[in-house]
VOGU-3710 file (C-alpha; in Angstrom, 3 decimals, decimal comma):
1> xxxxxxxxxx> 0,068/0,085/-0,010  1,170/3,486/-0,906  0,496/7,039/0,072  1,057/10,102/-2,086  2,437/10,647/-5,711  5,961/10,150/-6,977  8,320/11,253/-9,563  11,908/9,768/-10,465  15,072/9,910/-8,658  18,116/7,544/-8,176
11> xxxxxxxxxx> 18,553/4,528/-5,829  18,135/5,635/-2,107  19,962/5,004/0,920  17,717/2,797/3,308  17,969/3,522/6,842  16,618/1,007/9,495  17,453/-2,294/10,978  20,309/-4,043/9,190  18,078/-6,931/8,306  15,330/-4,697/6,858
21> xxxxxxxxxx> 17,835/-2,626/4,904  19,535/-5,718/3,349  16,155/-6,813/1,886  15,175/-3,405/0,680  18,567/-2,992/-1,001  18,431/-6,276/-2,769  14,769/-5,627/-3,768  15,767/-2,287/-5,263  18,476/-3,743/-7,280  16,192/-6,574/-8,566
31> xxxxxxxxxx> 13,385/-4,234/-9,376  15,761/-2,136/-11,684  16,723/-5,390/-13,421  13,081/-6,210/-13,814  11,818/-2,935/-15,272  15,001/-1,478/-16,731  14,785/1,818/-14,962  15,269/3,249/-11,465  12,292/3,842/-9,103  11,290/7,066/-7,649
41> xxxxxxxxxx> 12,431/7,880/-4,034  14,213/10,407/-1,861  17,907/10,137/-1,384  17,180/8,607/2,042  14,197/6,129/2,619  13,640/5,447/6,257  12,153/1,919/7,204  10,472/2,262/10,488  8,843/-0,475/12,764  5,804/0,440/14,914
51> xxxxxxxxxx> 2,006/0,578/14,874  0,974/0,864/11,162  -1,986/2,606/10,520  -5,455/0,778/9,696  -3,953/-2,704/10,447  -1,697/-3,009/7,318  1,611/-5,012/7,703  3,448/-2,424/5,760  2,836/1,065/4,214  5,069/3,058/1,881
61> xxxxxxxxxx> 4,806/6,826/1,885  5,696/9,275/-0,995  5,407/12,767/-1,987  6,176/14,674/-5,295  9,837/13,617/-5,206  9,061/10,018/-4,411  9,258/7,363/-1,617  10,568/8,567/1,705  9,353/6,055/4,220  8,275/2,346/4,758
71> xxxxxxxxxx> 6,545/1,489/7,881  6,363/-2,047/9,070  4,324/-3,864/11,765  6,692/-3,981/14,843  4,991/-7,063/16,162  5,640/-9,218/12,859  9,273/-10,100/12,645  8,756/-12,016/9,272  8,010/-9,239/6,917  10,554/-9,667/4,046
81> xxxxxxxxxx> 7,770/-10,244/1,393  6,103/-6,974/2,671  9,355/-4,966/2,342  9,540/-6,203/-1,409  6,033/-5,136/-2,039  6,554/-1,739/-0,533  9,871/-1,203/-2,465  7,980/-2,068/-5,627  5,870/1,013/-5,039  8,787/3,095/-5,859
91> xxxxxxxxxx> 8,029/1,929/-9,527  4,339/1,646/-9,313  2,407/4,254/-7,309  -0,172/6,109/-9,667  -3,435/4,957/-11,134  -6,522/3,056/-9,982  -6,066/1,263/-6,715  -6,479/-2,281/-7,978  -3,861/-1,754/-10,808  -1,349/-0,013/-8,432
101> xxxxxxxxxx> -1,585/-2,798/-5,993  -1,772/-5,664/-8,615  1,027/-4,182/-10,588  3,269/-3,654/-7,462  2,638/-7,368/-6,619  3,655/-8,454/-10,260  6,910/-6,484/-9,702  7,420/-8,094/-6,348  6,937/-11,511/-8,008  9,802/-10,511/-10,517
111> xxxxxxxxxx> 11,898/-9,200/-7,739  11,773/-12,474/-5,812  12,636/-14,456/-8,889  15,652/-12,234/-9,632  16,975/-12,308/-6,021  16,660/-15,850/-4,911  16,037/-16,376/-1,167  15,185/-12,741/-0,564  11,630/-13,392/0,472  8,674/-15,698/-0,004
121> xxxxxxxxxx> 5,901/-14,622/-2,292  3,027/-12,866/-0,963  0,260/-15,022/0,403  -2,589/-16,361/-1,673  -4,072/-19,667/-0,693  -6,106/-20,241/-3,953  -9,318/-19,061/-2,240  -12,562/-18,188/-3,845  -13,319/-14,535/-3,779  -17,021/-14,106/-2,720
131> xxxxxxxxxx> -16,327/-10,650/-0,932  -14,460/-9,215/-4,021  -15,653/-5,592/-4,679  -15,798/-4,477/-8,275  -12,098/-3,808/-8,728  -12,766/-1,048/-11,335  -14,359/0,970/-8,510  -11,983/0,160/-5,788  -10,866/3,720/-5,018  -7,987/4,350/-2,723
141> xxxxxxxxxx> -9,586/7,696/-1,726  -7,366/8,840/1,082  -4,739/6,314/0,033  -5,577/3,693/2,532  -7,447/1,282/0,096  -11,170/0,683/0,070  -13,407/1,813/3,009  -14,783/-1,776/3,284  -14,577/-4,686/5,806  -11,522/-6,681/6,187
151> xxxxxxxxxx> -12,857/-9,578/4,237  -13,568/-7,308/1,281  -10,124/-5,894/1,547  -8,394/-9,001/1,562  -10,293/-10,442/-1,360  -9,629/-7,151/-3,185  -5,769/-7,421/-2,788  -5,773/-11,057/-3,772  -8,051/-10,427/-6,669  -6,112/-7,382/-8,096
161> xxxxxxxxxx> -3,006/-9,431/-7,968  -4,517/-12,523/-9,863  -5,990/-9,953/-12,406  -2,674/-8,251/-13,172  -0,736/-11,584/-13,173  -3,076/-12,765/-15,914  -2,508/-9,558/-17,787  1,340/-10,066/-17,378  1,037/-13,462/-19,195  -0,316/-11,980/-22,371
171> xxxxxxxxxx> 1,562/-8,618/-22,464  5,043/-7,808/-23,435  7,560/-8,122/-20,539  7,501/-4,615/-18,648  4,574/-3,359/-20,265  2,738/-3,103/-16,871  5,621/-0,984/-15,448  5,959/1,991/-17,791  8,396/4,551/-16,840  5,697/7,169/-17,093
181> xxxxxxxxxx> 3,476/5,856/-14,350  -0,257/6,201/-13,930  -1,628/3,264/-16,156  -5,414/3,137/-15,742  -8,230/0,978/-16,954  -8,285/2,434/-20,475  -4,581/2,140/-20,776  -4,766/-1,547/-19,701  -7,513/-2,206/-22,197  -5,538/-0,754/-25,025
191> xxxxxxxxxx> -2,480/-2,926/-24,155  -4,737/-5,937/-24,148  -6,212/-4,925/-27,483  -2,734/-4,812/-29,057  -2,055/-8,330/-27,593  -4,833/-9,617/-29,905  -7,099/-12,700/-29,340  -5,107/-14,300/-26,514  -5,956/-11,294/-24,402  -9,823/-11,055/-25,402
201> xxxxxxxxxx> -11,290/-13,024/-22,560  -9,416/-10,515/-20,164  -10,833/-7,594/-22,035  -14,250/-9,076/-21,813  -13,999/-9,368/-18,060  -12,977/-5,810/-17,615  -16,358/-5,065/-19,077  -18,320/-7,581/-17,067  -20,582/-7,132/-14,043  -18,728/-7,043/-10,672
211> xxxxxxxxxx> -19,781/-10,431/-9,322  -18,589/-12,156/-12,510  -15,026/-10,825/-11,748  -15,118/-12,790/-8,498  -15,860/-16,141/-10,204  -13,408/-15,492/-13,006  -10,514/-14,721/-10,587  -11,094/-17,855/-8,264  -8,750/-20,678/-8,389  -10,545/-23,900/-7,434
221> xxxxxxxxxx> -7,672/-26,380/-8,314  -5,105/-24,227/-6,476  -2,510/-24,291/-9,420  -1,930/-20,521/-9,434  -4,002/-20,054/-12,634  -7,421/-18,612/-12,060  -10,689/-19,765/-13,814  -10,194/-17,196/-16,653  -6,683/-18,101/-16,958  -7,659/-21,660/-17,475
231> xxxxxxxxxx> -10,114/-20,706/-20,279  -7,379/-18,483/-21,838  -4,914/-21,270/-22,007  -7,301/-24,262/-22,504  -6,349/-25,884/-19,218  -8,659/-27,813/-16,860  -9,928/-25,592/-13,981  -10,449/-28,719/-11,898  -6,879/-30,145/-12,467  -3,725/-28,878/-10,731
241> xxxxxxxxxx> -1,680/-30,489/-13,573  -3,970/-30,649/-16,705  -1,529/-32,287/-19,066  0,091/-34,750/-16,431  3,646/-33,475/-17,057  4,384/-32,840/-13,490  4,249/-28,978/-13,862  1,122/-27,138/-12,373  -0,811/-25,174/-14,952  0,236/-21,645/-13,818
251> xxxxxxxxxx> 3,960/-22,624/-13,692  6,759/-20,524/-14,829  10,346/-21,784/-14,454  14,026/-21,425/-15,501  15,669/-23,607/-17,718  16,680/-26,957/-16,162  14,334/-26,650/-13,291  12,257/-29,708/-11,950  8,663/-29,332/-10,442  8,469/-30,402/-6,829
261> xxxxxxxxxx> 5,426/-32,919/-6,077  3,164/-31,828/-3,305  2,992/-35,418/-1,924  6,614/-35,342/-0,600  7,988/-37,770/-3,085  11,474/-36,944/-4,506  12,174/-35,871/-8,002  15,356/-36,606/-10,094  17,422/-33,509/-10,789  19,337/-35,157/-13,536
271> xxxxxxxxxx> 22,568/-34,773/-11,637  24,776/-36,905/-9,327  27,807/-36,136/-7,249  31,126/-36,993/-8,849  33,165/-39,946/-7,872  35,481/-37,972/-5,698  32,498/-36,619/-3,782  31,233/-33,004/-3,681  28,949/-30,429/-2,268  25,459/-29,615/-3,669
281> xxxxxxxxxx> 23,494/-26,515/-3,363  19,774/-26,046/-3,965  17,897/-23,170/-5,340  13,909/-23,063/-5,497  11,521/-20,751/-7,197  8,028/-20,688/-8,638  4,625/-19,239/-7,557  3,842/-21,116/-4,428  1,514/-19,083/-2,149  -0,135/-19,843/1,153
291> xxxxxxxxxx> 0,973/-20,454/4,643  2,814/-22,210/5,996  5,097/-22,841/3,101  6,628/-26,413/2,583  10,431/-26,787/2,728  12,447/-27,911/-0,284  15,005/-30,493/0,898  17,996/-32,080/-1,066  18,136/-35,971/-0,908  21,674/-37,113/-2,049
301> xxxxxxxxxx> 21,432/-40,939/-2,174  19,323/-41,795/0,917  20,221/-38,691/3,062  18,021/-35,605/3,177  19,109/-32,152/4,088  16,830/-29,138/4,661  19,366/-26,423/4,637  19,875/-26,279/0,988  23,485/-27,708/1,034  24,653/-31,379/1,097
311> xxxxxxxxxx> 27,874/-33,302/0,753  28,286/-36,788/-0,441  31,228/-39,135/-1,069  31,240/-41,108/-4,135  28,695/-41,162/-7,030  25,181/-40,389/-5,539  22,000/-39,253/-7,272  20,707/-35,837/-6,260  17,095/-35,542/-5,740  14,842/-32,878/-4,292
321> xxxxxxxxxx> 11,627/-33,180/-2,242  9,155/-31,145/-0,323  9,005/-31,455/3,507  6,091/-30,152/5,812  3,409/-29,703/3,066  0,618/-28,328/5,128  -2,542/-26,184/4,660  -4,017/-24,859/1,425  -1,434/-23,570/-1,057  -1,704/-22,448/-4,667
331> xxxxxxxxxx> 0,796/-22,705/-7,357  3,882/-24,776/-6,806  7,832/-24,888/-6,463  10,522/-25,728/-8,846  14,090/-26,703/-7,934  17,433/-26,372/-9,522  20,836/-27,760/-8,079  24,385/-26,672/-8,498  27,696/-27,835/-7,272  31,335/-28,506/-8,281
341> xxxxxxxxxx> 31,934/-31,392/-10,666  28,338/-32,729/-10,762  27,884/-35,385/-13,333  24,940/-36,578/-15,304  23,090/-39,010/-13,417  22,002/-42,446/-15,001  20,764/-44,009/-11,851  17,581/-41,934/-11,270  14,435/-42,587/-13,432  11,112/-41,003/-13,109
351> xxxxxxxxxx> 7,753/-40,345/-14,914  4,548/-38,602/-13,683  3,691/-41,287/-11,125  6,978/-43,168/-10,404  10,675/-42,265/-9,535  13,460/-44,882/-8,885  16,920/-44,500/-7,873  19,861/-46,567/-6,581  21,538/-45,943/-3,364  24,331/-48,349/-4,279
361> xxxxxxxxxx> 26,505/-48,280/-7,377  26,098/-51,985/-7,955  22,346/-51,616/-8,413  22,406/-48,719/-10,859  22,127/-51,049/-13,865  18,377/-52,172/-12,806  17,030/-48,754/-12,239  15,596/-48,395/-15,711  14,112/-51,912/-15,707  12,542/-51,411/-12,235
371> xxxxxxxxxx> 11,078/-48,149/-13,437  9,634/-49,565/-16,563  8,011/-52,370/-14,527  6,686/-49,939/-11,885  5,039/-47,831/-14,673  3,350/-51,043/-16,097  2,284/-52,322/-12,654  0,620/-48,917/-11,822  -1,288/-49,160/-15,064  -2,383/-52,882/-14,355
381> xxxxxxxxxx> -3,327/-51,914/-10,710  -5,598/-49,015/-12,018  -7,312/-51,255/-14,556  -7,973/-53,863/-12,008  -8,526/-51,984/-8,874  -9,666/-48,550/-10,158  -6,873/-46,437/-8,899  -6,133/-45,492/-5,306  -2,193/-45,043/-5,725  -0,526/-41,796/-6,411
391> xxxxxxxxxx> 3,091/-41,518/-7,162  5,392/-44,257/-5,971  9,154/-43,324/-4,959  11,608/-46,271/-4,698  15,140/-46,147/-3,351  17,072/-49,438/-4,180  19,785/-50,735/-1,886  20,500/-50,949/1,778  20,150/-53,558/4,551  16,532/-53,674/5,096
401> xxxxxxxxxx> 13,175/-53,079/3,325  11,172/-50,312/4,889  9,027/-47,247/4,490  10,324/-43,801/5,116  7,531/-41,144/4,758  6,742/-40,955/1,143  9,785/-43,244/0,026  9,934/-46,981/-0,139  13,488/-48,451/0,517  14,119/-51,847/-0,989
411> xxxxxxxxxx> 16,905/-53,894/0,385  19,674/-55,192/-1,863  18,676/-58,671/-0,975  15,148/-58,075/-2,028  16,152/-56,294/-5,218  18,276/-59,357/-6,239  15,553/-61,903/-4,935  12,445/-60,280/-6,375  13,822/-58,878/-9,751  12,478/-55,759/-11,259
421> xxxxxxxxxx> 8,925/-57,059/-11,639  8,541/-58,342/-8,203  10,129/-55,034/-6,805  7,484/-53,185/-8,722  4,629/-55,283/-7,589  5,681/-55,117/-4,057  6,087/-51,295/-4,205  2,644/-50,572/-5,613  1,248/-52,960/-3,026  2,993/-51,137/-0,108
431> xxxxxxxxxx> 1,906/-47,786/-1,424  -1,745/-49,088/-1,783  -1,852/-50,457/1,660  0,085/-47,664/3,480  -2,233/-45,012/1,781  -5,584/-46,669/2,319  -5,275/-48,794/5,410  -5,086/-47,961/9,053  -3,669/-51,476/10,013  -1,001/-51,514/7,445
441> xxxxxxxxxx> -0,608/-55,202/7,681  2,265/-56,785/5,778  0,125/-59,785/5,003  -1,906/-57,421/2,878  0,958/-56,161/1,109  2,189/-59,764/0,235  -1,387/-60,665/-0,976  -1,783/-57,578/-3,190  1,686/-58,217/-4,607  0,905/-61,716/-5,813
451> xxxxx> -2,232/-60,261/-7,519  -0,369/-57,563/-9,318  2,155/-60,205/-10,530  -0,875/-61,791/-12,395  -0,658/-59,786/-15,586
//
C-alpha cells in the first residue's frame, strides 16, 4: 500500500535495522533489473517499525519527489515479502488502486525471481473471492485502500494481484511497469487490444458485471491460474496439472528446473555427485503461495538435508523433495541444483507417477528396468482395482526393506531376490496398503503383490 504521488530519482539509501535494509537494497536492485529503470525515491528512505495505520502489515509513503518512508508492523518479524512489495511501489504508485496494488505485486514476483532467497511470495491460498468488490471501482480515496470490511479488503488485494498476473501472461515483459507511471483501466484495455485474441477474454472481463469478476478470478484447483486463465490457456480448471507433465498449470520456471510434487516424493534432478564426492546447493523458485510454506530439501542418495546444501562421498543421485506440506497453497515450487563437478545421473528414472533411484552403485544397472516395470504395474493396478495409488518413490539398496515417509526403501537382497517385476509389484502394494489402510498389515501387502504379478 502506498500514500502520495511520486516522480523519479536515483537509488536511495535505506535507513533502518540491518536485516530490513539488506532486504530493501536487494529488492531495489532486482526491481531495476526487472523494469530497466530506477524507481522514484528520496535520497534517504527510512524503514520504521511500529504501529502501522489501519492494520496494514506495511505501508509506503511518498510525495512529489518519491518514496521517503516504509512503515512495518513491529509485532511481525517475518516481513521480508512486505518490504519487497513496498519497495515495488517506488516504480508503481499512480493509477486506480487495483492496478497499483496488482502491478506492485507483479513486480514483487519478479523481484523474488531475480533475488533468490530474498523473501517468500505474498500470500494467496487459492481461495474463492466471494467478498471481492468491483475492482474497477476500488478507490484508494485517502490512500488507505477501500473503505470496506477486512474480508472485502483481503479479497480485493488477492483479486487485483491475480488480475494483473493474468495480464502479465499475455502482454510484453515490462508493459505493466511503464516509466511514465499512472496506467489506468483504459490504458490496460489498449495494451490488451494490442495483444490480440489471446487477451480478449481478459478484455471481456473488464467490461463484465462485478460479481462475475470474483468467479473468474477464483482458483479452485489451486494451481496459481484463475478460472479465466484456465479458459485463456485451454487448461482444466479442476486439475492442478492438466496435461500430467508434473508442472502445475500456472507454472513458470527457469531452464533446467524440476517441479516438486506436493506429496513429498522426491524428484530426480538429472545430476549426481562426482566419484570423488562433492557439495550440492539447492535453489528453488515458482509461484507457491499460502501458509505455512513447505520446505524444499535435498536428498543425496538416501540422506535428506533441509538447509539447501549437502555433501556426499562417491557417486550419488541428487534428488529434491518437499517437506512439511501443510494447509491450502496455490501454485507450486520448482528446484535447481548446482555444485562443483556434478555429473549426469544415469541412476535415477522418473515419470509422472513413479521415481526410482539406486542408493548403491552395484544396483544402478537395474534402475531403468525397475522403473519400466513400476509404470506397467501402476497401469495394471488401476485397470484392475480402479486407482487409489498416487506417486511411488523407490530407493534401491540397503540392509532392510522399509517405508520412510513418502519413500519405499528396498533392500539389496530383495532387489536381487524379487527382480524388477517383483520389486514393482511389492512397491505398488506397499503404497496402496499404506495410503488406504489404518492397520498396514504386511500380509495385505504380500497378498496384493501376488495379485499384481498376475498380468
